[in-house]
VEXRO-623351 format. One record per residue (C-alpha): x, y, z. Coordinates in nm, 2 decimals. Example, Ala and Ser with C-alpha at 12.3 -4.5 7.8 and 13.67 -1.06 7.14 Angstrom:
% VEXRO-623351
{X: 1.23, Y: -0.45, Z: 0.78}
{X: 1.37, Y: -0.11, Z: 0.71}
***
This chain:
% VEXRO-623351
{X: 10.77, Y: 19.14, Z: 9.51}
{X: 10.96, Y: 18.86, Z: 9.34}
{X: 10.90, Y: 18.48, Z: 9.40}
{X: 11.09, Y: 18.42, Z: 9.68}
{X: 11.14, Y: 18.76, Z: 9.86}
{X: 10.93, Y: 19.04, Z: 9.95}
{X: 11.11, Y: 19.38, Z: 10.07}
{X: 11.02, Y: 19.58, Z: 10.37}
{X: 11.22, Y: 19.86, Z: 10.37}
{X: 11.57, Y: 19.79, Z: 10.38}
{X: 11.52, Y: 19.43, Z: 10.51}
{X: 11.43, Y: 19.12, Z: 10.25}
{X: 11.23, Y: 18.86, Z: 10.42}
{X: 11.33, Y: 18.51, Z: 10.26}
{X: 11.06, Y: 18.24, Z: 10.27}
{X: 11.11, Y: 17.90, Z: 10.40}
{X: 11.16, Y: 17.64, Z: 10.14}
{X: 10.97, Y: 17.30, Z: 10.22}
{X: 11.24, Y: 17.01, Z: 10.37}
{X: 11.25, Y: 16.72, Z: 10.19}
{X: 11.05, Y: 16.41, Z: 10.29}
{X: 11.29, Y: 16.14, Z: 10.48}
{X: 11.32, Y: 15.84, Z: 10.32}
{X: 11.19, Y: 15.54, Z: 10.40}
{X: 11.33, Y: 15.31, Z: 10.69}
{X: 11.47, Y: 14.99, Z: 10.59}
{X: 11.27, Y: 14.67, Z: 10.59}
{X: 11.30, Y: 14.42, Z: 10.87}
{X: 11.49, Y: 14.16, Z: 10.78}
{X: 11.29, Y: 13.81, Z: 10.77}
{X: 11.46, Y: 13.50, Z: 10.90}
{X: 11.50, Y: 13.23, Z: 10.60}
{X: 11.31, Y: 12.96, Z: 10.80}
{X: 11.01, Y: 13.19, Z: 10.88}
{X: 10.78, Y: 13.24, Z: 10.58}
{X: 10.61, Y: 13.56, Z: 10.52}
{X: 10.25, Y: 13.39, Z: 10.54}
{X: 10.25, Y: 13.15, Z: 10.83}
{X: 10.16, Y: 12.78, Z: 10.75}
{X: 10.23, Y: 12.43, Z: 10.89}
{X: 10.33, Y: 12.54, Z: 11.17}
{X: 10.56, Y: 12.79, Z: 11.04}
{X: 10.72, Y: 13.05, Z: 11.28}
{X: 10.60, Y: 13.34, Z: 11.40}
{X: 10.73, Y: 13.68, Z: 11.36}
{X: 10.86, Y: 13.71, Z: 11.70}
{X: 10.85, Y: 14.05, Z: 11.79}
{X: 11.13, Y: 14.23, Z: 12.04}
{X: 11.02, Y: 14.18, Z: 12.42}
{X: 10.72, Y: 13.93, Z: 12.36}
{X: 10.75, Y: 13.77, Z: 12.72}
{X: 10.74, Y: 13.38, Z: 12.70}
{X: 10.39, Y: 13.27, Z: 12.85}
{X: 10.50, Y: 13.02, Z: 13.08}
{X: 10.14, Y: 12.97, Z: 13.20}
{X: 9.96, Y: 12.91, Z: 12.90}
{X: 10.28, Y: 12.67, Z: 12.77}
{X: 10.24, Y: 12.46, Z: 13.14}
{X: 9.85, Y: 12.42, Z: 13.08}
{X: 9.89, Y: 12.30, Z: 12.73}
{X: 10.13, Y: 12.02, Z: 12.90}
{X: 9.86, Y: 11.94, Z: 13.18}
{X: 9.58, Y: 11.88, Z: 12.90}
{X: 9.83, Y: 11.66, Z: 12.70}
{X: 9.91, Y: 11.48, Z: 13.00}
{X: 9.50, Y: 11.49, Z: 13.05}
{X: 9.45, Y: 11.31, Z: 12.75}
{X: 9.76, Y: 11.12, Z: 12.68}
{X: 9.84, Y: 10.99, Z: 13.07}
{X: 10.08, Y: 10.75, Z: 12.95}
{X: 10.30, Y: 11.01, Z: 12.84}
{X: 10.32, Y: 11.17, Z: 13.14}
{X: 10.63, Y: 11.08, Z: 13.29}
{X: 10.77, Y: 11.19, Z: 12.96}
{X: 10.61, Y: 11.49, Z: 12.94}
{X: 10.72, Y: 11.61, Z: 13.27}
{X: 11.05, Y: 11.51, Z: 13.18}
{X: 11.12, Y: 11.78, Z: 12.92}
{X: 11.28, Y: 12.10, Z: 13.04}
{X: 11.17, Y: 12.37, Z: 12.91}
{X: 11.42, Y: 12.65, Z: 12.72}
{X: 11.30, Y: 12.99, Z: 12.61}
{X: 11.44, Y: 13.05, Z: 12.26}
{X: 11.34, Y: 13.33, Z: 12.01}
{X: 11.56, Y: 13.19, Z: 11.74}
{X: 11.35, Y: 12.88, Z: 11.70}
{X: 11.06, Y: 12.85, Z: 11.50}
{X: 10.80, Y: 12.68, Z: 11.67}
{X: 10.89, Y: 12.41, Z: 11.97}
{X: 11.20, Y: 12.18, Z: 11.91}
{X: 11.37, Y: 11.93, Z: 12.15}
{X: 11.78, Y: 11.80, Z: 12.15}
{X: 11.85, Y: 11.47, Z: 12.22}
{X: 11.92, Y: 11.57, Z: 12.61}
{X: 11.55, Y: 11.58, Z: 12.62}
{X: 11.53, Y: 12.01, Z: 12.62}
{X: 11.24, Y: 12.17, Z: 12.48}
{X: 11.31, Y: 12.50, Z: 12.30}
{X: 11.02, Y: 12.71, Z: 12.26}
{X: 10.94, Y: 13.01, Z: 12.09}
{X: 10.77, Y: 13.33, Z: 12.25}
{X: 10.56, Y: 13.39, Z: 11.99}
{X: 10.45, Y: 13.05, Z: 11.86}
{X: 10.27, Y: 12.97, Z: 12.23}
{X: 10.12, Y: 13.36, Z: 12.18}
{X: 9.98, Y: 13.20, Z: 11.84}
{X: 9.89, Y: 12.90, Z: 11.92}
{X: 9.56, Y: 12.75, Z: 12.08}
{X: 9.64, Y: 12.54, Z: 12.41}
{X: 9.47, Y: 12.22, Z: 12.26}
{X: 9.67, Y: 12.24, Z: 11.94}
{X: 9.97, Y: 12.35, Z: 12.19}
{X: 9.90, Y: 12.01, Z: 12.40}
{X: 9.96, Y: 11.81, Z: 12.04}
{X: 10.32, Y: 12.02, Z: 11.98}
{X: 10.39, Y: 11.88, Z: 12.34}
{X: 10.30, Y: 11.50, Z: 12.26}
{X: 10.44, Y: 11.50, Z: 11.93}
{X: 10.77, Y: 11.65, Z: 12.02}
{X: 10.82, Y: 11.43, Z: 12.31}
{X: 10.72, Y: 11.12, Z: 12.10}
{X: 11.05, Y: 11.23, Z: 11.88}
{X: 11.26, Y: 11.12, Z: 12.21}
{X: 11.05, Y: 10.85, Z: 12.29}
{X: 11.11, Y: 10.68, Z: 11.96}
{X: 11.48, Y: 10.76, Z: 12.01}
{X: 11.48, Y: 10.96, Z: 11.63}
{X: 11.78, Y: 11.12, Z: 11.74}
{X: 12.02, Y: 10.81, Z: 11.75}
{X: 11.81, Y: 10.64, Z: 11.46}
{X: 11.88, Y: 11.00, Z: 11.23}
{X: 12.20, Y: 11.04, Z: 11.28}
{X: 12.26, Y: 10.63, Z: 11.18}
{X: 12.08, Y: 10.65, Z: 10.86}
{X: 12.28, Y: 10.95, Z: 10.79}
{X: 12.58, Y: 10.77, Z: 10.83}
{X: 12.49, Y: 10.44, Z: 10.67}
{X: 12.35, Y: 10.65, Z: 10.37}
{X: 12.60, Y: 10.94, Z: 10.37}
{X: 12.29, Y: 11.17, Z: 10.35}
{X: 12.41, Y: 11.50, Z: 10.50}
{X: 12.28, Y: 11.87, Z: 10.48}
{X: 12.00, Y: 12.08, Z: 10.51}
{X: 11.79, Y: 11.87, Z: 10.21}
{X: 11.85, Y: 11.52, Z: 10.39}
{X: 11.80, Y: 11.69, Z: 10.76}
{X: 11.48, Y: 11.76, Z: 10.66}
{X: 11.37, Y: 11.46, Z: 10.48}
{X: 11.47, Y: 11.27, Z: 10.78}
{X: 11.25, Y: 11.54, Z: 10.97}
{X: 10.97, Y: 11.44, Z: 10.77}
{X: 11.00, Y: 11.08, Z: 10.75}
{X: 11.01, Y: 11.11, Z: 11.17}
{X: 10.69, Y: 11.31, Z: 11.10}
{X: 10.51, Y: 11.08, Z: 10.92}
{X: 10.60, Y: 10.75, Z: 11.20}
{X: 10.46, Y: 10.97, Z: 11.45}
{X: 10.16, Y: 11.18, Z: 11.33}
{X: 9.96, Y: 10.86, Z: 11.21}
{X: 9.84, Y: 10.75, Z: 11.56}
{X: 9.93, Y: 11.04, Z: 11.83}
{X: 9.60, Y: 11.27, Z: 11.76}
{X: 9.27, Y: 11.26, Z: 11.80}
{X: 9.03, Y: 11.16, Z: 12.14}
{X: 9.10, Y: 11.52, Z: 12.28}
{X: 9.41, Y: 11.57, Z: 12.11}
{X: 9.36, Y: 11.77, Z: 11.79}
{X: 9.60, Y: 11.79, Z: 11.50}
{X: 9.79, Y: 12.08, Z: 11.53}
{X: 9.81, Y: 12.30, Z: 11.22}
{X: 10.06, Y: 12.21, Z: 10.96}
{X: 10.12, Y: 11.87, Z: 11.15}
{X: 10.20, Y: 11.67, Z: 10.85}
{X: 10.08, Y: 11.26, Z: 10.76}
{X: 10.20, Y: 10.99, Z: 10.49}
{X: 9.86, Y: 11.06, Z: 10.31}
{X: 10.02, Y: 11.38, Z: 10.18}
{X: 10.26, Y: 11.11, Z: 9.98}
{X: 10.00, Y: 10.88, Z: 9.96}
{X: 10.20, Y: 10.62, Z: 10.19}
{X: 10.08, Y: 10.39, Z: 10.43}
{X: 10.06, Y: 10.44, Z: 10.80}
{X: 10.22, Y: 10.24, Z: 11.06}
{X: 10.56, Y: 10.27, Z: 10.88}
{X: 10.91, Y: 10.30, Z: 11.07}
{X: 11.08, Y: 10.65, Z: 10.95}
{X: 11.34, Y: 10.46, Z: 10.77}
{X: 11.09, Y: 10.25, Z: 10.57}
{X: 10.93, Y: 10.62, Z: 10.45}
{X: 11.28, Y: 10.75, Z: 10.41}
{X: 11.34, Y: 10.45, Z: 10.14}
{X: 11.02, Y: 10.42, Z: 9.98}
{X: 11.00, Y: 10.81, Z: 9.93}
{X: 11.19, Y: 11.08, Z: 9.80}
{X: 10.98, Y: 11.35, Z: 9.95}
{X: 11.13, Y: 11.63, Z: 9.71}
{X: 10.79, Y: 11.75, Z: 9.64}
{X: 10.74, Y: 11.84, Z: 10.03}
{X: 11.06, Y: 12.01, Z: 10.09}
{X: 11.00, Y: 12.38, Z: 9.94}
{X: 10.65, Y: 12.39, Z: 10.10}
{X: 10.81, Y: 12.23, Z: 10.46}
{X: 11.14, Y: 12.42, Z: 10.46}
{X: 11.03, Y: 12.61, Z: 10.79}
{X: 10.99, Y: 12.25, Z: 10.96}
{X: 11.28, Y: 12.18, Z: 11.22}
{X: 11.17, Y: 11.98, Z: 11.56}
{X: 11.53, Y: 12.01, Z: 11.64}
{X: 11.84, Y: 11.76, Z: 11.68}
{X: 11.62, Y: 11.52, Z: 11.87}
{X: 11.39, Y: 11.48, Z: 11.54}
{X: 11.66, Y: 11.40, Z: 11.30}
{X: 12.02, Y: 11.34, Z: 11.47}
{X: 12.19, Y: 11.68, Z: 11.34}
{X: 12.25, Y: 11.94, Z: 11.59}
{X: 12.13, Y: 12.30, Z: 11.57}
{X: 12.29, Y: 12.63, Z: 11.64}
{X: 12.09, Y: 12.71, Z: 11.93}
{X: 12.08, Y: 12.36, Z: 12.12}
{X: 12.30, Y: 12.40, Z: 12.44}
{X: 12.46, Y: 12.05, Z: 12.40}
{X: 12.57, Y: 11.76, Z: 12.62}
{X: 12.75, Y: 11.98, Z: 12.86}
{X: 12.46, Y: 12.24, Z: 12.85}
{X: 12.27, Y: 12.31, Z: 13.19}
{X: 11.89, Y: 12.12, Z: 13.25}
{X: 11.96, Y: 11.85, Z: 13.01}
{X: 11.92, Y: 11.49, Z: 13.11}
{X: 12.17, Y: 11.19, Z: 13.11}
{X: 12.18, Y: 10.91, Z: 12.93}
{X: 12.08, Y: 10.68, Z: 13.21}
{X: 11.78, Y: 10.94, Z: 13.29}
{X: 11.67, Y: 10.93, Z: 12.93}
{X: 11.65, Y: 10.54, Z: 12.92}
{X: 11.45, Y: 10.57, Z: 13.29}
{X: 11.21, Y: 10.75, Z: 13.09}
{X: 11.17, Y: 10.53, Z: 12.79}
{X: 11.14, Y: 10.22, Z: 13.02}
{X: 10.89, Y: 10.37, Z: 13.28}
{X: 10.66, Y: 10.49, Z: 12.97}
{X: 10.70, Y: 10.18, Z: 12.80}
{X: 10.58, Y: 9.98, Z: 13.14}
{X: 10.28, Y: 10.21, Z: 13.19}
{X: 10.12, Y: 10.16, Z: 12.82}
{X: 10.19, Y: 9.79, Z: 12.89}
{X: 10.02, Y: 9.78, Z: 13.24}
{X: 9.75, Y: 9.94, Z: 13.04}
{X: 9.74, Y: 9.87, Z: 12.72}
{X: 9.39, Y: 9.98, Z: 12.64}
{X: 9.50, Y: 10.30, Z: 12.67}
{X: 9.74, Y: 10.36, Z: 12.39}
{X: 9.69, Y: 10.30, Z: 12.05}
{X: 9.87, Y: 10.02, Z: 11.83}
{X: 10.18, Y: 10.23, Z: 11.77}
{X: 10.26, Y: 10.30, Z: 12.12}
{X: 10.22, Y: 9.93, Z: 12.21}
{X: 10.42, Y: 9.81, Z: 11.97}
{X: 10.65, Y: 10.07, Z: 12.07}
{X: 10.68, Y: 9.97, Z: 12.41}
{X: 10.71, Y: 9.60, Z: 12.32}
{X: 11.04, Y: 9.69, Z: 12.17}
{X: 11.18, Y: 9.99, Z: 12.32}
{X: 11.44, Y: 9.82, Z: 12.51}
{X: 11.43, Y: 9.45, Z: 12.35}
{X: 11.43, Y: 9.58, Z: 11.92}
{X: 11.42, Y: 9.28, Z: 11.73}
{X: 11.71, Y: 9.09, Z: 11.60}
{X: 11.74, Y: 8.86, Z: 11.28}
{X: 11.81, Y: 8.60, Z: 11.54}
{X: 11.47, Y: 8.63, Z: 11.66}
{X: 11.32, Y: 8.59, Z: 11.35}
{X: 11.50, Y: 8.30, Z: 11.31}
{X: 11.41, Y: 8.13, Z: 11.64}
{X: 11.06, Y: 8.20, Z: 11.59}
{X: 11.06, Y: 8.00, Z: 11.23}
{X: 11.21, Y: 7.70, Z: 11.47}
{X: 10.96, Y: 7.71, Z: 11.71}
{X: 10.70, Y: 7.72, Z: 11.46}
{X: 10.85, Y: 7.48, Z: 11.27}
{X: 10.87, Y: 7.24, Z: 11.54}
{X: 10.50, Y: 7.31, Z: 11.62}
{X: 10.39, Y: 7.22, Z: 11.25}
{X: 10.65, Y: 6.88, Z: 11.24}
{X: 10.42, Y: 6.55, Z: 11.16}
{X: 10.33, Y: 6.35, Z: 11.50}
{X: 10.44, Y: 6.67, Z: 11.73}
{X: 10.19, Y: 6.79, Z: 11.95}
{X: 9.91, Y: 6.59, Z: 11.79}
{X: 9.61, Y: 6.49, Z: 12.02}
{X: 9.24, Y: 6.44, Z: 11.96}
{X: 8.98, Y: 6.70, Z: 12.11}
{X: 8.60, Y: 6.71, Z: 12.11}
{X: 8.60, Y: 7.04, Z: 12.16}
{X: 8.61, Y: 7.12, Z: 11.77}
{X: 8.45, Y: 6.80, Z: 11.59}
{X: 8.60, Y: 6.68, Z: 11.30}
{X: 8.48, Y: 6.76, Z: 10.95}
{X: 8.46, Y: 6.45, Z: 10.88}
{X: 8.17, Y: 6.39, Z: 11.14}
{X: 7.92, Y: 6.49, Z: 10.82}
{X: 8.01, Y: 6.17, Z: 10.62}
{X: 7.89, Y: 6.01, Z: 10.95}
{X: 7.56, Y: 6.10, Z: 11.06}
{X: 7.49, Y: 6.05, Z: 11.44}
{X: 7.86, Y: 6.03, Z: 11.54}
{X: 8.11, Y: 6.30, Z: 11.64}
{X: 8.42, Y: 6.26, Z: 11.58}
{X: 8.72, Y: 6.43, Z: 11.75}
{X: 8.95, Y: 6.64, Z: 11.58}
{X: 9.34, Y: 6.68, Z: 11.62}
{X: 9.47, Y: 6.94, Z: 11.82}
{X: 9.84, Y: 7.08, Z: 11.75}
{X: 9.99, Y: 7.17, Z: 12.13}
{X: 10.26, Y: 7.49, Z: 12.13}
{X: 10.63, Y: 7.31, Z: 12.16}
{X: 10.81, Y: 7.29, Z: 12.45}
{X: 11.13, Y: 7.51, Z: 12.44}
{X: 11.44, Y: 7.38, Z: 12.68}
{X: 11.69, Y: 7.71, Z: 12.71}
{X: 12.01, Y: 7.59, Z: 12.78}
{X: 12.24, Y: 7.91, Z: 12.90}
{X: 12.61, Y: 7.94, Z: 12.93}
{X: 12.65, Y: 8.05, Z: 13.28}
{X: 13.05, Y: 8.03, Z: 13.26}
{X: 13.29, Y: 8.32, Z: 13.41}
{X: 13.33, Y: 8.44, Z: 12.99}
{X: 12.97, Y: 8.57, Z: 12.97}
{X: 12.89, Y: 8.88, Z: 13.16}
{X: 12.65, Y: 9.00, Z: 13.40}
{X: 12.50, Y: 9.21, Z: 13.12}
{X: 12.50, Y: 8.94, Z: 12.86}
{X: 12.27, Y: 8.71, Z: 13.12}
{X: 12.02, Y: 8.97, Z: 13.17}
{X: 12.00, Y: 8.94, Z: 12.79}
{X: 11.95, Y: 8.62, Z: 12.80}
{X: 11.69, Y: 8.62, Z: 13.03}
{X: 11.50, Y: 8.88, Z: 12.85}
{X: 11.52, Y: 8.64, Z: 12.59}
{X: 11.34, Y: 8.37, Z: 12.79}
{X: 11.11, Y: 8.61, Z: 12.86}
{X: 11.06, Y: 8.64, Z: 12.43}
{X: 11.03, Y: 8.29, Z: 12.36}
{X: 10.77, Y: 8.20, Z: 12.64}
{X: 10.59, Y: 8.46, Z: 12.44}
{X: 10.63, Y: 8.26, Z: 12.13}
{X: 10.46, Y: 7.99, Z: 12.28}
{X: 10.16, Y: 8.14, Z: 12.35}
{X: 10.29, Y: 8.26, Z: 12.67}
{X: 10.26, Y: 7.92, Z: 12.83}
{X: 10.58, Y: 7.95, Z: 13.05}
{X: 10.51, Y: 7.59, Z: 13.18}
{X: 10.61, Y: 7.46, Z: 12.83}
{X: 10.95, Y: 7.68, Z: 12.86}
{X: 11.23, Y: 7.51, Z: 13.11}
{X: 11.59, Y: 7.68, Z: 13.18}
{X: 11.90, Y: 7.48, Z: 13.23}
{X: 12.21, Y: 7.70, Z: 13.40}
{X: 12.55, Y: 7.54, Z: 13.25}
{X: 12.92, Y: 7.62, Z: 13.30}
{X: 13.14, Y: 7.31, Z: 13.31}
{X: 12.84, Y: 7.11, Z: 13.44}
{X: 12.48, Y: 7.17, Z: 13.39}
{X: 12.23, Y: 7.24, Z: 13.69}
{X: 11.83, Y: 7.10, Z: 13.70}
{X: 11.60, Y: 7.22, Z: 13.40}
{X: 11.38, Y: 7.44, Z: 13.59}
{X: 11.02, Y: 7.59, Z: 13.43}
{X: 11.02, Y: 7.93, Z: 13.44}
{X: 10.76, Y: 8.12, Z: 13.63}
{X: 10.91, Y: 8.49, Z: 13.58}
{X: 11.19, Y: 8.49, Z: 13.36}
{X: 11.34, Y: 8.82, Z: 13.52}
{X: 11.37, Y: 8.66, Z: 13.84}
{X: 11.53, Y: 8.36, Z: 13.73}
{X: 11.87, Y: 8.32, Z: 13.91}
{X: 12.14, Y: 8.16, Z: 13.72}
{X: 12.40, Y: 7.96, Z: 13.85}
{X: 12.75, Y: 7.90, Z: 13.73}
{X: 13.08, Y: 8.09, Z: 13.71}
{X: 13.33, Y: 7.87, Z: 13.62}
{X: 13.48, Y: 7.70, Z: 13.26}
{X: 13.21, Y: 7.58, Z: 12.97}
{X: 13.09, Y: 7.28, Z: 12.85}
{X: 12.77, Y: 7.28, Z: 12.70}
{X: 12.75, Y: 6.93, Z: 12.62}
{X: 12.63, Y: 6.84, Z: 12.99}
{X: 12.38, Y: 7.12, Z: 12.91}
{X: 12.24, Y: 6.93, Z: 12.60}
{X: 12.19, Y: 6.64, Z: 12.74}
{X: 12.02, Y: 6.72, Z: 13.08}
{X: 11.80, Y: 6.91, Z: 12.83}
{X: 11.74, Y: 6.62, Z: 12.65}
{X: 11.65, Y: 6.38, Z: 12.97}
{X: 11.40, Y: 6.61, Z: 13.05}
{X: 11.05, Y: 6.48, Z: 13.08}
{X: 10.88, Y: 6.55, Z: 12.87}
{X: 11.16, Y: 6.60, Z: 12.66}
{X: 11.15, Y: 6.95, Z: 12.43}
{X: 11.05, Y: 6.97, Z: 12.08}
{X: 11.35, Y: 7.26, Z: 12.05}
{X: 11.67, Y: 7.34, Z: 12.25}
{X: 11.80, Y: 7.70, Z: 12.26}
{X: 12.14, Y: 7.74, Z: 12.34}
{X: 12.25, Y: 8.10, Z: 12.41}
{X: 12.66, Y: 8.09, Z: 12.49}
{X: 12.95, Y: 8.30, Z: 12.37}
{X: 13.09, Y: 8.01, Z: 12.16}
{X: 13.37, Y: 7.89, Z: 12.39}
{X: 13.26, Y: 7.54, Z: 12.42}
{X: 13.29, Y: 7.21, Z: 12.29}
{X: 12.98, Y: 7.06, Z: 12.11}
{X: 12.80, Y: 6.75, Z: 12.13}
{X: 12.93, Y: 6.50, Z: 11.87}
{X: 12.60, Y: 6.39, Z: 11.78}
{X: 12.30, Y: 6.61, Z: 11.66}
{X: 12.03, Y: 6.54, Z: 11.92}
{X: 11.68, Y: 6.45, Z: 11.85}
{X: 11.50, Y: 6.76, Z: 11.81}
{X: 11.57, Y: 7.12, Z: 11.64}
{X: 11.83, Y: 7.32, Z: 11.77}
{X: 11.90, Y: 7.67, Z: 11.74}
{X: 12.23, Y: 7.88, Z: 11.92}
{X: 12.25, Y: 8.23, Z: 11.97}
{X: 12.61, Y: 8.34, Z: 11.99}
{X: 12.72, Y: 8.64, Z: 12.21}
{X: 12.96, Y: 8.81, Z: 12.01}
{X: 13.31, Y: 8.79, Z: 12.05}
{X: 13.65, Y: 8.87, Z: 11.86}
{X: 13.71, Y: 8.68, Z: 11.59}
{X: 14.03, Y: 8.56, Z: 11.80}
{X: 13.94, Y: 8.42, Z: 12.13}
{X: 14.22, Y: 8.42, Z: 12.42}
{X: 14.33, Y: 8.18, Z: 12.61}
{X: 14.65, Y: 8.24, Z: 12.87}
{X: 14.72, Y: 7.86, Z: 12.91}
{X: 14.72, Y: 7.83, Z: 12.52}
{X: 14.78, Y: 8.06, Z: 12.28}
{X: 14.66, Y: 7.95, Z: 12.02}
{X: 14.35, Y: 7.79, Z: 12.09}
{X: 14.09, Y: 7.88, Z: 11.88}
{X: 13.70, Y: 7.82, Z: 12.00}
{X: 13.50, Y: 7.51, Z: 11.83}
{X: 13.24, Y: 7.63, Z: 11.59}
{X: 12.93, Y: 7.53, Z: 11.65}
{X: 12.80, Y: 7.23, Z: 11.44}
{X: 12.63, Y: 7.24, Z: 11.13}
{X: 12.30, Y: 7.05, Z: 11.24}
{X: 12.24, Y: 7.41, Z: 11.46}
{X: 12.08, Y: 7.68, Z: 11.33}
{X: 12.35, Y: 7.98, Z: 11.44}
{X: 12.30, Y: 8.32, Z: 11.48}
{X: 12.45, Y: 8.62, Z: 11.65}
{X: 12.27, Y: 8.79, Z: 11.94}
{X: 12.28, Y: 9.18, Z: 11.95}
***
């Protein structure tokens, strides 16, 4: 016998040699935005063929509606799109919610409800438009800047949406991570913090273009199916804002503030108007009256005698609205909203605010009952001098006159004996007059505080 053969007669039998071992299979590719050990809402393994547990996903949405009823309209408006390339859940500007099946399978229902509220908050707060505007104004593009906007948007909404039946999902980030205060806006966080220390740990974070204004490859876009139009999106925001204002005790302060400003964002001219109203209220001799409701502090010097104290009443405001044919219907609607804001500035005393419609001639000074339902009369030429004269003839005389106009009007030759604010609707630098090609509208007088509306 030899080592590999054995002779049996004339035949030789060869022993089978051992087969070599097969090489190990190549490792499965791992997505760059999904870490191996998921942390902070990290993406799941997402194995092939895993179905989306729609029943669990919808149960989580119902739980979110139950604990946050003022967001119900927005939550039900989201259009679900299954997408395995999404790390967790994400939204686009057209109110589509992209969902990873593996993420839904891994998350508890209560935490998944928190993700629902988180994503719809991005859309209600209009982070898509605001993020795109920030990127354009600051030339902040690229993956790193996109991540900064997403982190800042999360800081804005995560500080007050959890608790009271809605647990904070695993990985939800808070401003306290950078020792920043709560209650700031996305733009304020972007201005005050670099967030470079969080970038490495939060590379997985991706709430979609609806959170930062930068579209993703997996988004369906404006022409895709199941998206909401701009009018539909605005209608959803309006109904949510009305629901919050109707039952303000159910929503935290951040949402109440959003509801007040959702369709009426603060403008610099409003701050100016508020300063004028406060200045009028604080002027010597304005609104002063004696009252025994709060005794004077000098009563202590006269034992047995109760002295009245001076009480300062809110100022009276007369709003002159330009209703000429050159002012559009949308601008008139904006003017009525400003009247409502003025009534709030004087403590909600609608009896202290009156409105004068004025084109070529002034109407009657009408006290407001409900500014949004007030009828404005006009449509002819423009001469606000009659509007100012009508406002000053009102009794009692107003402490502040606010004129809302496009500026194409003659102005009073003398300064009114009260504080005056002029709100100008934006117009081209050179107005057009068919009868006079060289026409240039008069500038508002120097004694008026002039600001541009919008």
